[in-house]
N, C-alpha and C positions, 0 to 999 in steps of 0.2 A: 218470326223473331223469337228468340229464347230470352225470357226475363227471369232473373233469379234474385232473391234477397239474401244477404249475408250478415250475420251477427258476429262481430269481432271485438276484441279488446282495443284494437288500434286500427287506424287507417291503413298502415303498412300491412298488417295481418290480412285485412279484407282484400287489399290489392293483390297480395300473393295468391290468395284463394281464387280470386276472379281470374287472374292470368292462367292459373293452373287448370281451372275447369272450363272457362269460356274462351280462353286464348287472348292473344294480344289485340284482336280486333274488337274486343268488348268495350262498351262505353259506360260511364257512370251516369245513371239517370237521377239518383237522389241520394242523400245521406243525412242522418239525424242521430242524435244521442237518445238512447232509450235505457230504461231500467226494467228489471224483472217485475212481473205483476205480483200484487199482494204486498202484505206488510213487510215480508222479508226483503222484497226488492227495494223497499224504501231505504234500507241500510246498506244495500249492495253498491258496488262500484258501477258507474254508468258505462254502457257499451255503445258501440257504433253500429247502426243498421245501414247497410249500403245496398242500394238497388242497382243492378247492372243488367245490360242487355247486349245481345249479339245477333246478327242476322243468321237465320237458320241455314242459309245456303252458302255459308262461308266456304271458300275453296278448300277442298279436301286435302290438297297438297300442303296448304298452310297448316291445317289441323294436324296432319302427319308430322310436319316439321315441329310443331309445338310439342306433340307427344314425344317425339324422339329427343327433343331438347330436354324434356322433363326427365326422361330416363337417364340421359347423359349427366344432367345436374345431380340427380340422386346418386349416380355411380361415383361421381367425384366427391360427394359428401360421405361416401363409404357406407351407404345404407344398403341393406341386404334384401329389402322387400319393397314392393310398390303399393302405395295406398291410394292411388288414383282410381276413381270409381268409373272412369270411362270404359265402356265395354270394348271399344276398339282396341284400347291398349291391352286389356286382358286377353283378347283374342290373339293378339300378336306376341303373347308373353314368351313363347319359346324362342322366337327370333331375338327379342329384346333382352332376354336373359343371357344369350350369347354375347350380345353387344355389351351388356353390363359387365360380364366376366372379362371381356377383352379390355374395356375401358379401365376396369379395376386393376387388371394386371399392368396396363400401361401406367396408371397412376403410381402403383407400387414400384415399378421399374424406375420411374422418374425420381421418386422419393429416395429410393436406394442409392441412385447415382449421386444425388445431391448430398445425402447424408454421408456416403462413403468419401466423397471428395472433400467435404468441408467439416463434417462433424464426427463421423464414426471413428476415424483413425485418431483424431485428437482425443476423443472421449476414451478410446481404448488405452491410449498412451497415458492420459491423465489418471485413469483407474489404476494403471500399473504403478504409477508413482504417487498414488494418493497417500500412502503411509508416510513416505518421505516428506511430502508436502505438509501433512499434519505435524510432523516433528518440527519442521522449520517454522511453521506458524505458532506452535506452542512455545517456541523459544523467542518469539517476538521479532523475528526477522522480517524486514520490510518486504511487501509483496513483490515489488519490482525485482529485488534481489533473489527472492524465492524462485521466480520464473527463470532468472538467469542461471541459478544453480542447477535447477532441474534440466534445463536445456543442455547444459554442459555434461550433466550426468548421463543423459540419453546418448550422448556421443561416445561415451567411454566403452571400451571393449574388455576391460579387465574382468576376470571372474571373481568379483568380490560383491558384497552386499551393497545396497544403495546408500546406506549411511556412511560406509567406508569411502564410497565414491564421492559423496558429498563433502566428506572430510578433506579428501584430496583436492577437490575443486576449490573449497574455501582457502586452503593453504596457498593455492596458486593465485587467488584473488587478492589477498592481503599483503601488506608490506610491513616488515619489522625493521626498525632502525638498529644498526649495530655501532653507531657512533659513540665514542666516549665523550663525556661532558667536559669541555674545556672552554676557556675564554668566557665571554658573556652569554649567559643563559637567561632567557626571559620566559615567564609564565603569564599567559593572558587567558581570559575566558570570562563567562558570565558570573554573576554573584551566586554564592551558595554551592559552588562545585568543589570547594576545598583547596583553593590555590595556596593559601598561606600555610596550611598544614602540609601540603605537598612540598612546598619550598623547604620547610623544616626537615621533612623526611629526606629530600635530596641532599640537603646540607649535611645531615647526620651520616648518611650513607657514604658521601664522598670524603668527609673529613675523618670520621671514625673508622670506617672500614677500608676505604681506598687510600687513606692517608694523604689526601690532597689538601692544599691550603685553600680554604673557601672563605669568600666574603659575601655578606648579604646586604641587599639594598631593597628598601620598600618605597614605593611612590603611592601606596594605599593609605593616604592620610585622611581619607573620608571616614574611616572607621578607626577610632582610637584603640579599640580592642585589638585590631589587627596589628597595629604597631607594637603594642605591649606584648602581645602573644609572640611575635617574631623576635622581639628584643629578649624575651625570657629564654627562648630556645637558643639564641645566639650566646647569651651569657653562660648557659648550661654547657654548650659545646665549645665555649671559649673561642669563638670566631668573631671577627670584626663585623660591625653592623652600622649602616648609615640610613638616615631617613631623608627623603627628597621631597621638598614642598613645592618647588617651582621647576619649570622646564630648564632654567638656567643653572640649577643646582646639580643636575644629574651628571654632567660632564665632570664636575669637580669631585663628586662622590666616586665615580669610576676611577678617576685619576688617583684618589687616595687609596684605592684598593688594587692598584695595578700590579702589585707583587703577588697577588693571589693567583692560583692556578685556575680557579673557577669563581666567577662572580655571578650569583643568582639574584635576579631582580623579581620582586613580587609586585604585581600591578593591581590597580583598583578594578573590582568587578564591574563590567560594563554590559549594558543591554545591547545585544547585537542589532536590535532594531533602532537604537539611538545613534544615528550617523554622526552627530556632533560629538558625542562622548568618544566614539571610536576614533574620530579625527583627532581629538585632543590626545588620546593615547598614542596615536601614530606620530604626532608631533614630538612627544617625549622620546619614543624609540628612534625617531629619525635623527636624533642628535648623536647617536652611538653607532659604532661599527659592530653590529650584533652577529654572532656566530650561530645562535640557535634560539628560535622562537617556538615555544610549545603552546598549542591550544589545549586547554584543560577542559574536559567535558565529563560530566557525571554519567555513569552507566545507567542511571535511572531516568535519563532524559527521554522524553517522548519522541517518536520518529518525526513528527511534524516540526518539533522544536529543534531537532538535530539539523534539519535543512536550513532553518533560519539562522542558527548559530554559525554553522560552517560557512554559509554564504556571507553573513555579516562581518565576520572576522577575516575574510579573505583579503581585504585591503591591507592587512598587517603582514602579509606574505609569511605566515607561519609555515614552518617546514617539518614539524613533528606533532604528534598527538600524545597526550597523556590522558588516560581514562581513569576516573576515580570512583569510589563508593561501590566497589563490587560487593562489599559486604552488606549492602542495603537492598539488594535484589536477589531473586532466585532464578532469573533467566537472563541470558547474556547476549541475546541477539543484537542488542543495541550496539555492542562492540563492533560487530560486522557492519551495521548500518552507518556508524560514525566513520569507520576507516574507509569504506567504499564511497561514501558521499564526499568526504574530504579529499580522498585520493592522496593521502599522506601516510608515511610510515608511523607505526606505533612505537613510542619511545619507552614508556613505563605504564604499568597499571598499579593503582593503589587499592589494596585489598582490605584495609581496616584503618583504625585510628591510631595505632601505635607508632610512635616516632623513635627511631627511624626504620623500624622493622617492616612495616606493612606497605612497602613499595618494591616492586621487582621489575627487572627486565625479563622478558619472556620470549617464546619462540612461536612459530607458526602452528606447530603441532598442538601445543597447549591451548592456543586461542581457538583453533578449529574445534577441538574437543569441548572447550568451554561453551562455545556458541551453539553446538549441537546437543548440549546437555549430557555429554559423555563424561566430562570432567566437572568437578565442583571447584569453586573458587577457594583459594587458600584461607 
């Protein structure tokens, strides 16, 4: 019988050494925690002393199997030399080196197949489009839309640079409204996006530039300042203005302005997460035959909030998007995020605070260049 003691940091380490040197037939005789001798050992970490034994006449075929398994295991781990002290293994080194090479080649072949099938091509493609991906990320485009853009760029055969391809892809992805504003036009959206100022801009553009007869209505009576602000604009532009306090008043207000070409209605800012407030707004609008409901969203809105706003206002069946506050940000990827998430056409963009100048209708080319950072906001 062969008996050996092993000093190790853990039982797992000891077991690995025992299996490697004595084989799987070895048995544990004893184990105990020990420290190094002397005063230095007092402060050292305790170790495990394991005593193991194996019959000296263990079947040689089993030992050979253990030896071969050890070589195979080391090969799979990519190790280039053998540290086993067994003389039998060293004597058979030439044969096992050949086995090692064959196993190593097999391992490399399997890895290459897996990488080529699942990773290499994708990595190669990703590397080829990494510059475009960085541009899209730097402009705050949502990751899901970045992947979609790059996938479409990959399929394009045109002999143009990737940014030009992305520009073309974005133009195909977005919708731009070409409808003229007539009848009843409503602006809805969360607080702080600039709805009241946008109403004033639209009213000025339609009445002063397009020479249409415009009427204004506000149901935003929660903010006294909003009523006074819109009333001031109405007086300056000499257009009729009505304030609606209850749901029953809105039909009368519209009737009083029925000779106008366009009636623009300003609404109270509502949290898209407050279903009760959205339902109240829906009840107001449900009393009218509305031609055009615009969801107003700020260009500075975070991507996660875009999802919440777009989904929360969906019950109002808005059919166009107005994006505001382009002057308050330096990247415009949120424009694309808003339009693709809402899946609605863009009606207007507001580029500043001036009434009525800083609101424009635009086209796909301008928006795509804006989103990619090729063009700057007016």
